[in-house]
DRENLO-657332 format. One record per residue (C-alpha): chain; x, y, z. Coordinates in Angstrom, 1 decimal, padded with zeros to 4 digits, always signed. Layout:
! residues N
 chaine     px     py     pz
      A      X      Y      Z
...
***
This chain:
! residues 553
 chaine     px     py     pz
      A +077.7 +135.5 +107.0
      A +077.8 +132.5 +109.3
      A +075.1 +129.4 +108.6
      A +074.0 +127.1 +111.2
      A +073.4 +123.9 +110.6
      A +070.2 +122.5 +110.6
      A +069.3 +119.4 +111.4
      A +065.5 +118.5 +110.9
      A +064.8 +121.1 +108.5
      A +061.1 +119.7 +107.9
      A +060.3 +119.2 +111.7
      A +060.0 +115.6 +110.7
      A +062.8 +113.5 +111.3
      A +061.5 +110.8 +108.8
      A +061.4 +113.1 +105.8
      A +064.3 +115.1 +106.9
      A +066.3 +111.4 +107.3
      A +065.4 +110.2 +104.0
      A +066.2 +113.2 +102.2
      A +069.7 +113.1 +104.0
      A +070.1 +109.7 +102.7
      A +069.6 +110.7 +098.9
      A +072.9 +111.6 +097.7
      A +074.4 +108.1 +099.0
      A +071.3 +106.2 +097.7
      A +071.8 +107.9 +094.3
      A +075.9 +107.5 +094.0
      A +075.3 +103.5 +095.5
      A +072.2 +102.7 +093.0
      A +074.1 +104.4 +090.3
      A +077.2 +102.3 +090.9
      A +076.2 +099.1 +092.3
      A +072.7 +098.5 +090.2
      A +072.6 +100.8 +087.3
      A +076.2 +099.9 +086.2
      A +077.4 +103.4 +085.7
      A +080.8 +104.2 +085.7
      A +082.5 +105.2 +088.9
      A +083.4 +108.6 +088.2
      A +079.6 +109.3 +086.6
      A +078.0 +107.7 +089.6
      A +080.2 +110.0 +092.2
      A +079.5 +113.1 +089.8
      A +075.8 +112.5 +090.1
      A +075.8 +111.6 +094.0
      A +077.6 +114.7 +094.5
      A +075.0 +116.8 +092.3
      A +072.5 +115.1 +094.5
      A +074.4 +116.5 +097.5
      A +074.3 +119.9 +096.2
      A +070.9 +120.0 +095.8
      A +069.8 +118.2 +099.3
      A +072.1 +120.8 +100.9
      A +071.1 +123.8 +098.9
      A +067.2 +123.4 +098.3
      A +066.2 +121.1 +101.5
      A +068.4 +122.2 +104.0
      A +069.0 +126.0 +102.9
      A +072.7 +126.0 +102.7
      A +073.8 +129.2 +100.6
      A +075.2 +127.7 +097.3
      A +078.7 +129.1 +097.1
      A +079.6 +127.5 +100.9
      A +078.4 +124.2 +099.3
      A +080.4 +124.7 +096.2
      A +083.5 +125.7 +098.3
      A +082.6 +122.2 +100.3
      A +082.8 +120.0 +097.6
      A +086.1 +121.9 +096.1
      A +087.6 +121.1 +099.8
      A +086.8 +117.8 +099.6
      A +088.3 +117.2 +096.3
      A +091.5 +118.7 +097.2
      A +091.6 +116.0 +100.3
      A +090.9 +113.4 +097.8
      A +093.9 +114.1 +095.5
      A +096.2 +114.7 +098.7
      A +096.6 +112.2 +100.2
      A +094.4 +109.5 +099.1
      A +094.8 +109.9 +095.0
      A +098.7 +110.7 +095.8
      A +098.7 +107.2 +097.5
      A +097.0 +105.2 +094.6
      A +099.0 +106.9 +091.7
      A +102.5 +106.2 +093.6
      A +101.7 +102.7 +094.5
      A +100.2 +101.7 +091.4
      A +103.5 +103.4 +089.7
      A +105.4 +101.0 +091.9
      A +103.4 +098.0 +090.6
      A +104.3 +098.9 +087.2
      A +107.7 +099.6 +087.5
      A +108.2 +095.9 +089.2
      A +105.7 +094.4 +086.5
      A +107.2 +095.6 +083.2
      A +110.9 +094.6 +084.1
      A +109.6 +091.4 +085.6
      A +110.4 +091.5 +089.2
      A +107.0 +091.4 +089.9
      A +106.8 +087.8 +088.8
      A +110.0 +086.8 +090.7
      A +108.0 +088.1 +093.5
      A +105.1 +085.9 +092.8
      A +106.9 +082.8 +092.8
      A +108.8 +083.6 +095.7
      A +105.4 +083.8 +097.7
      A +104.0 +081.0 +095.7
      A +107.2 +079.1 +097.1
      A +105.6 +079.7 +101.1
      A +102.2 +078.1 +099.9
      A +100.5 +077.2 +096.8
      A +097.4 +077.2 +098.3
      A +095.4 +080.0 +097.6
      A +093.5 +080.1 +100.9
      A +096.6 +080.4 +102.6
      A +098.4 +083.0 +100.3
      A +095.5 +085.2 +101.1
      A +095.6 +085.0 +105.2
      A +099.5 +085.8 +104.6
      A +099.1 +088.8 +102.0
      A +095.5 +090.4 +102.5
      A +095.3 +089.6 +106.4
      A +098.7 +089.7 +107.9
      A +100.7 +091.9 +105.1
      A +097.4 +094.1 +104.7
      A +097.2 +094.7 +108.4
      A +100.9 +095.9 +108.4
      A +100.4 +098.3 +106.0
      A +096.7 +099.6 +107.8
      A +099.2 +100.3 +110.7
      A +101.9 +101.9 +108.9
      A +099.7 +104.4 +106.6
      A +096.3 +103.5 +106.6
      A +094.2 +105.6 +103.9
      A +094.0 +103.1 +101.2
      A +097.7 +101.9 +101.1
      A +096.9 +098.4 +102.6
      A +094.2 +097.4 +099.7
      A +096.2 +099.1 +097.0
      A +099.1 +097.2 +097.8
      A +097.4 +093.4 +098.3
      A +095.1 +093.7 +096.0
      A +097.9 +094.4 +093.6
      A +099.9 +091.6 +094.8
      A +097.1 +088.8 +094.6
      A +096.1 +090.1 +091.1
      A +099.7 +089.5 +090.4
      A +099.8 +086.0 +091.8
      A +096.6 +084.8 +089.8
      A +093.7 +085.7 +091.5
      A +090.6 +086.7 +089.9
      A +090.2 +090.6 +089.7
      A +087.1 +090.1 +091.8
      A +088.8 +087.9 +094.3
      A +091.4 +090.4 +094.5
      A +089.6 +093.1 +095.0
      A +086.6 +092.2 +097.1
      A +088.7 +090.0 +099.5
      A +091.2 +092.7 +100.0
      A +088.5 +094.8 +101.3
      A +086.9 +092.0 +103.3
      A +090.5 +091.7 +105.0
      A +091.2 +095.3 +105.7
      A +088.7 +095.3 +108.4
      A +089.7 +094.4 +111.6
      A +093.3 +096.8 +111.6
      A +091.1 +100.1 +110.7
      A +090.7 +101.2 +114.0
      A +094.1 +101.6 +114.9
      A +095.4 +102.3 +111.3
      A +098.0 +105.3 +110.6
      A +099.7 +104.6 +113.4
      A +096.3 +104.9 +116.1
      A +095.4 +108.1 +113.9
      A +091.5 +107.0 +114.5
      A +091.2 +106.5 +118.1
      A +094.1 +109.1 +119.1
      A +091.9 +111.6 +117.1
      A +088.5 +110.8 +118.8
      A +090.4 +111.4 +122.4
      A +091.7 +114.6 +121.2
      A +088.6 +116.0 +119.6
      A +086.1 +115.1 +121.6
      A +087.6 +114.6 +125.1
      A +087.6 +111.0 +125.6
      A +090.7 +109.5 +127.8
      A +092.8 +108.0 +125.5
      A +094.0 +104.8 +127.1
      A +090.4 +103.9 +128.7
      A +088.8 +104.3 +124.6
      A +091.9 +102.7 +123.2
      A +091.7 +100.0 +125.9
      A +087.6 +099.3 +125.4
      A +088.2 +099.0 +121.3
      A +090.9 +096.3 +122.1
      A +088.0 +094.7 +124.2
      A +085.8 +094.7 +121.1
      A +087.8 +094.2 +118.0
      A +090.1 +091.0 +118.8
      A +087.1 +089.0 +118.6
      A +086.6 +090.0 +115.2
      A +090.4 +089.8 +114.5
      A +089.7 +086.0 +115.5
      A +086.7 +086.0 +113.3
      A +087.9 +087.5 +110.3
      A +090.5 +085.5 +108.5
      A +087.5 +082.5 +109.1
      A +084.8 +084.8 +107.6
      A +087.8 +086.1 +104.6
      A +088.3 +082.1 +103.6
      A +084.5 +081.1 +104.0
      A +084.1 +084.1 +101.2
      A +086.6 +082.5 +099.0
      A +086.3 +079.0 +099.0
      A +083.2 +078.2 +101.0
      A +083.2 +076.6 +104.2
      A +084.4 +073.2 +103.4
      A +087.4 +074.5 +102.0
      A +087.6 +076.9 +105.2
      A +087.6 +074.0 +107.7
      A +090.1 +072.2 +105.8
      A +092.8 +074.9 +106.7
      A +091.2 +075.7 +110.2
      A +094.3 +075.6 +112.1
      A +096.3 +077.7 +110.2
      A +093.4 +080.3 +110.2
      A +093.1 +080.0 +114.0
      A +096.9 +080.6 +114.4
      A +096.5 +083.5 +112.1
      A +093.7 +084.9 +114.0
      A +095.1 +084.0 +117.3
      A +098.4 +085.7 +116.7
      A +096.8 +088.7 +115.6
      A +094.1 +088.9 +118.4
      A +096.0 +088.7 +121.4
      A +099.1 +091.2 +120.6
      A +095.6 +093.7 +119.8
      A +094.6 +093.3 +123.0
      A +097.7 +093.3 +125.1
      A +099.2 +096.4 +123.2
      A +096.2 +098.1 +123.0
      A +095.6 +097.7 +126.7
      A +099.0 +097.9 +128.2
      A +101.2 +100.1 +125.7
      A +098.5 +102.5 +123.8
      A +097.1 +102.7 +120.3
      A +100.3 +103.7 +118.0
      A +101.9 +100.5 +117.3
      A +098.9 +098.0 +117.9
      A +098.8 +097.1 +114.3
      A +102.1 +096.8 +113.2
      A +103.4 +094.5 +116.2
      A +100.0 +092.5 +115.7
      A +100.5 +092.2 +111.8
      A +104.3 +091.1 +112.4
      A +103.5 +088.4 +115.1
      A +100.6 +087.2 +112.8
      A +102.9 +086.8 +109.6
      A +105.8 +085.4 +111.9
      A +103.2 +082.7 +113.4
      A +101.7 +081.9 +110.2
      A +104.8 +081.3 +107.9
      A +106.6 +079.5 +110.9
      A +103.3 +077.2 +111.2
      A +103.7 +076.6 +107.4
      A +106.7 +075.1 +107.8
      A +105.2 +072.1 +110.0
      A +101.9 +071.9 +108.6
      A +100.4 +072.0 +105.1
      A +096.6 +071.1 +104.3
      A +096.1 +067.9 +102.8
      A +094.6 +069.4 +099.7
      A +096.1 +072.3 +097.9
      A +093.3 +075.0 +096.8
      A +094.5 +076.2 +093.1
      A +091.6 +078.0 +092.2
      A +092.0 +081.8 +091.5
      A +088.5 +082.6 +091.8
      A +085.5 +082.7 +094.2
      A +084.5 +079.7 +095.5
      A +085.7 +078.4 +091.9
      A +083.6 +079.4 +090.2
      A +083.4 +083.7 +089.8
      A +082.4 +085.2 +086.6
      A +085.7 +086.8 +086.7
      A +087.7 +083.5 +086.4
      A +088.4 +083.5 +082.9
      A +090.1 +087.1 +083.6
      A +092.5 +085.3 +086.3
      A +096.0 +084.1 +085.3
      A +096.0 +079.9 +085.7
      A +098.2 +078.4 +088.7
      A +101.8 +078.7 +087.8
      A +104.2 +075.9 +088.7
      A +106.7 +076.6 +091.5
      A +109.6 +078.1 +090.2
      A +113.3 +078.9 +091.7
      A +115.0 +082.1 +090.8
      A +118.8 +082.8 +092.0
      A +119.4 +084.4 +095.0
      A +120.3 +087.7 +093.4
      A +117.1 +087.8 +091.6
      A +115.0 +087.2 +094.5
      A +116.9 +090.1 +096.4
      A +115.9 +092.2 +093.3
      A +112.6 +091.8 +093.0
      A +111.9 +091.8 +097.0
      A +114.1 +095.2 +098.0
      A +111.9 +097.7 +096.3
      A +108.8 +096.2 +098.4
      A +111.2 +096.3 +101.6
      A +111.8 +100.0 +100.7
      A +108.5 +100.6 +100.5
      A +107.5 +098.7 +104.0
      A +110.6 +100.8 +105.8
      A +109.2 +104.1 +104.0
      A +105.7 +103.7 +104.8
      A +106.9 +102.8 +108.1
      A +108.8 +106.1 +108.4
      A +106.9 +108.3 +106.9
      A +103.9 +107.3 +109.3
      A +106.1 +108.1 +112.5
      A +104.8 +111.4 +114.1
      A +108.2 +112.9 +114.8
      A +108.9 +112.5 +111.2
      A +105.8 +114.0 +109.9
      A +106.5 +117.1 +112.4
      A +109.7 +117.7 +110.4
      A +108.5 +117.4 +107.2
      A +105.6 +119.4 +107.8
      A +107.9 +122.0 +109.6
      A +109.7 +122.1 +106.5
      A +107.2 +122.5 +103.9
      A +103.1 +122.5 +105.0
      A +101.6 +125.3 +103.8
      A +098.0 +126.2 +105.1
      A +095.2 +127.6 +103.3
      A +092.3 +128.8 +104.5
      A +089.2 +128.1 +102.1
      A +088.2 +131.4 +101.9
      A +084.2 +131.7 +101.8
      A +084.1 +128.4 +103.8
      A +086.3 +128.4 +106.8
      A +084.8 +129.2 +110.1
      A +081.7 +130.1 +108.3
      A +079.1 +127.0 +109.3
      A +078.6 +126.6 +112.9
      A +077.6 +122.6 +114.2
      A +074.9 +123.7 +116.9
      A +073.5 +121.3 +119.8
      A +072.2 +118.8 +120.2
      A +075.8 +117.4 +118.2
      A +078.0 +119.4 +120.4
      A +077.6 +121.0 +123.6
      A +077.9 +124.6 +122.4
      A +078.0 +125.9 +118.9
      A +080.8 +125.0 +117.2
      A +082.6 +127.0 +113.9
      A +083.8 +124.2 +111.5
      A +087.4 +124.7 +110.5
      A +088.2 +124.4 +106.2
      A +091.9 +124.7 +106.5
      A +093.8 +122.9 +103.4
      A +097.3 +121.7 +104.4
      A +099.3 +121.2 +101.3
      A +101.6 +118.6 +103.5
      A +103.2 +117.2 +100.5
      A +106.8 +116.0 +101.9
      A +105.0 +114.5 +104.7
      A +102.3 +112.9 +102.8
      A +102.5 +109.0 +103.1
      A +102.2 +109.2 +099.0
      A +105.6 +110.8 +099.0
      A +107.1 +108.1 +101.0
      A +105.7 +105.6 +098.4
      A +107.1 +107.9 +095.6
      A +110.6 +108.1 +096.9
      A +110.2 +103.9 +097.4
      A +109.3 +103.3 +093.6
      A +111.9 +105.8 +092.4
      A +114.6 +103.8 +094.6
      A +113.1 +100.5 +093.9
      A +113.2 +101.4 +090.1
      A +116.7 +102.3 +090.6
      A +117.8 +098.9 +092.2
      A +116.0 +097.2 +089.5
      A +118.2 +098.8 +086.9
      A +115.9 +101.4 +085.4
      A +117.3 +104.7 +083.8
      A +115.9 +108.1 +084.8
      A +114.4 +108.8 +081.5
      A +112.4 +105.6 +081.7
      A +111.4 +106.1 +085.1
      A +109.7 +109.5 +084.1
      A +107.9 +107.8 +081.5
      A +106.4 +105.2 +083.6
      A +105.6 +107.7 +085.7
      A +103.9 +109.4 +082.6
      A +101.9 +106.2 +081.8
      A +101.0 +105.4 +085.2
      A +099.5 +108.9 +085.5
      A +096.8 +108.3 +082.3
      A +096.2 +104.7 +083.3
      A +094.4 +106.2 +086.7
      A +092.9 +109.3 +085.5
      A +089.6 +108.2 +085.7
      A +090.2 +106.7 +089.1
      A +091.6 +110.0 +090.6
      A +088.6 +111.9 +089.3
      A +086.6 +109.5 +091.0
      A +088.2 +110.1 +094.4
      A +088.1 +113.7 +094.1
      A +084.3 +113.8 +093.7
      A +083.7 +111.2 +096.4
      A +086.0 +112.8 +098.6
      A +083.7 +116.1 +097.4
      A +080.7 +114.3 +098.5
      A +081.8 +113.2 +101.6
      A +082.9 +116.8 +102.8
      A +079.7 +118.1 +101.7
      A +077.7 +115.9 +103.6
      A +079.6 +117.0 +106.7
      A +079.3 +120.3 +105.9
      A +075.9 +120.7 +105.2
      A +075.0 +118.5 +108.3
      A +073.1 +115.9 +106.4
      A +075.4 +113.1 +107.8
      A +074.5 +114.3 +111.3
      A +070.9 +113.9 +110.3
      A +071.6 +110.3 +109.7
      A +073.5 +109.7 +113.1
      A +070.5 +111.5 +115.2
      A +068.1 +109.2 +113.5
      A +070.2 +106.2 +114.9
      A +070.7 +108.1 +118.3
      A +066.9 +108.3 +118.6
      A +067.0 +104.5 +118.9
      A +066.4 +104.3 +123.1
      A +067.9 +100.8 +124.7
      A +068.9 +099.9 +121.3
      A +071.1 +102.9 +120.9
      A +074.2 +100.4 +121.6
      A +073.8 +098.2 +118.3
      A +072.4 +101.2 +116.4
      A +075.1 +103.6 +117.7
      A +077.5 +101.1 +116.5
      A +075.9 +101.1 +113.2
      A +076.3 +104.9 +113.2
      A +080.2 +104.4 +113.0
      A +079.3 +102.1 +110.2
      A +077.6 +104.6 +107.9
      A +080.3 +107.5 +108.9
      A +083.0 +105.5 +107.5
      A +081.3 +104.1 +104.4
      A +080.4 +107.9 +103.9
      A +083.5 +109.3 +104.4
      A +086.1 +106.6 +103.5
      A +087.6 +107.0 +106.9
      A +087.4 +105.8 +110.7
      A +089.1 +109.0 +111.4
      A +086.6 +111.0 +109.9
      A +083.8 +109.3 +111.3
      A +085.4 +109.6 +114.7
      A +085.2 +112.8 +114.1
      A +081.7 +113.1 +112.7
      A +080.0 +111.3 +115.3
      A +082.5 +110.6 +118.3
      A +080.8 +113.4 +120.0
      A +077.3 +112.8 +119.5
      A +078.0 +109.2 +121.0
      A +079.5 +110.8 +124.0
      A +076.2 +112.6 +124.7
      A +073.8 +109.9 +123.9
      A +075.7 +107.3 +126.1
      A +075.8 +109.6 +129.2
      A +071.8 +110.4 +128.6
      A +071.2 +106.9 +128.4
      A +073.4 +105.7 +131.5
      A +075.9 +103.8 +129.5
      A +079.7 +104.1 +129.2
      A +081.3 +106.9 +127.1
      A +084.2 +104.6 +126.2
      A +081.8 +102.0 +124.9
      A +080.2 +103.9 +123.1
      A +083.2 +106.0 +121.3
      A +085.0 +102.9 +121.1
      A +081.6 +101.1 +119.1
      A +081.7 +103.8 +116.6
      A +085.3 +103.1 +115.7
      A +084.7 +099.2 +116.1
      A +081.4 +099.2 +114.3
      A +083.2 +101.9 +111.5
      A +086.1 +099.1 +109.9
      A +083.6 +097.0 +108.8
      A +082.0 +100.3 +106.7
      A +085.6 +100.3 +105.3
      A +085.4 +097.7 +102.7
      A +082.1 +099.5 +101.0
      A +083.2 +103.2 +101.3
      A +083.7 +104.3 +097.8
      A +087.0 +105.4 +098.1
      A +088.4 +102.0 +099.2
      A +086.4 +100.2 +096.3
      A +087.9 +102.7 +093.7
      A +091.8 +101.9 +095.0
      A +090.8 +098.0 +094.9
      A +089.5 +098.3 +091.0
      A +092.5 +100.7 +090.3
      A +095.1 +097.9 +091.8
      A +093.7 +095.1 +089.6
      A +093.1 +097.2 +086.8
      A +089.6 +096.0 +086.9
      A +088.4 +099.0 +085.8
      A +084.3 +100.2 +085.3
      A +083.7 +097.4 +087.4
      A +083.5 +098.9 +091.1
      A +079.9 +098.3 +091.0
      A +080.7 +094.6 +091.0
      A +082.3 +095.0 +093.9
      A +080.2 +096.7 +095.8
      A +077.3 +094.1 +095.3
      A +080.2 +091.5 +096.5
      A +081.0 +093.1 +099.6
      A +078.1 +094.9 +100.5
      A +076.6 +092.0 +102.4
      A +080.1 +090.9 +104.3
      A +080.1 +094.3 +105.4
      A +076.5 +094.8 +106.8
      A +076.8 +091.4 +108.6
      A +079.8 +092.0 +110.2
      A +078.7 +095.6 +111.3
      A +075.4 +093.8 +112.7
      A +077.8 +091.3 +114.3
      A +079.9 +094.3 +116.2
      A +076.8 +096.0 +116.9
      A +075.1 +092.9 +118.9
      A +078.6 +092.2 +120.5
      A +078.7 +096.0 +121.5
      A +075.1 +095.3 +123.1
      A +076.0 +092.3 +125.3
      A +078.8 +094.8 +126.8
      A +076.2 +097.5 +127.1
      A +073.7 +095.0 +129.3
      A +074.7 +091.0 +129.6
      A +077.0 +090.0 +132.5
      A +079.8 +088.5 +132.2
      A +080.6 +091.0 +128.9
      A +079.6 +093.9 +130.9
      A +082.7 +093.3 +132.9
      A +084.8 +094.4 +130.0
      A +083.2 +097.7 +129.9
      A +086.1 +100.3 +130.7
      A +084.0 +103.0 +132.7
***
């Protein structure tokens, strides 16, 4: 029997919106203020989502249970699979000392922590976001930063802040390609529009990142390097998105930015070297950080052995992200399993969609084409290069699985929560509340994308969720649909740092278990502030000359 979603079950948007927000509030309060462990907080949020869906929105209990289960499967593959295997590679590198050699070689480029952040968290992270997305950049960069001696809070929080500007074009442009495909936008037009919003924040985020880490004075001490990093990312981001397409925006911009920064550091170094590993030199986690290491020089063979696994990882992630490779691997093995009792049994209705639309629920076991599988292959090949025997590789994988067991459980529960809110329509209620803001819609519509990513953990999912609503609302208000479709994606990137999935990935990569609430409290202000700045910029593009000249109609 088909169940139609209801977006205002109490015929009072204030009450309906308040109830729709309950699951997210429960989880965030439990995690950020009551200091409850992440997997328990996620479980409480999921129970609250089930209660709201069933008792307030009238969703049949069996549909609610199946929706949560479907989300849990998605949490394991692809998200959990990425986390498990990147930590596996990190464990292998740490146990034989190769990771320390890698850290020493990075320190050889610069001992200044601020410049290391620019190079690793922003540039290197953007490359992995462009190639793979789905938690990979945070897992890699947070792990490297903690190995370099950064405090757990600094490594986790700053990796999350850095992983913002590249997200809209992550995983070879998947979020914007999906937005255009699902909701009928012109792909090149909406790509160009995003490319006329995000470059300003690609220039801002490196400054923001260093200010958050070291403070305003320390930030200005290295402003030339920050400017080089931001400009060399923002300009290619604009050019590629406006004249080529969405697939290679992040990869090209990240490579250009990385090369430009390294070249610049050969001719310029700051007068004072910032060696503190913690936030502004005084955060509470500093005691857990390693002291700055003296520069150590290693033999060329040791350097090659240490860097080879990460070079293999980079190549593997890039190859696994290529659409032809994914299509080939999916053709070899990618069985689809319609979720009985859920698939095509829930119907979205106007005003969210122009005509009633059935929600599909098909789980694809794309194990071969999953990014995590490419990471696993890279880890195994890297282990052989590092001199591991097969038995030792298997033993290390088993230890890693035990190490991240609670993190995997948390991801499963949080994806179950996010999927249930989508199928029950409660997230749509929140979106409709934003859509009723009249001439302020450009600002609040941008925040709709932000809350979509914060709830689902994915800019792609947020675009699927709210992309159609943005188009309809823009047309009703006389705004450019491309402007608001792009705003959904651009605003969404700032929600990436507070989504529970990313926070768990960061805490796992830094081994700072059960401190997810500390990370959330630290990044929350940065997320809200940057999202509001994006909203303000979109509002200028909607109404104020000369910003209106940027809009693609």
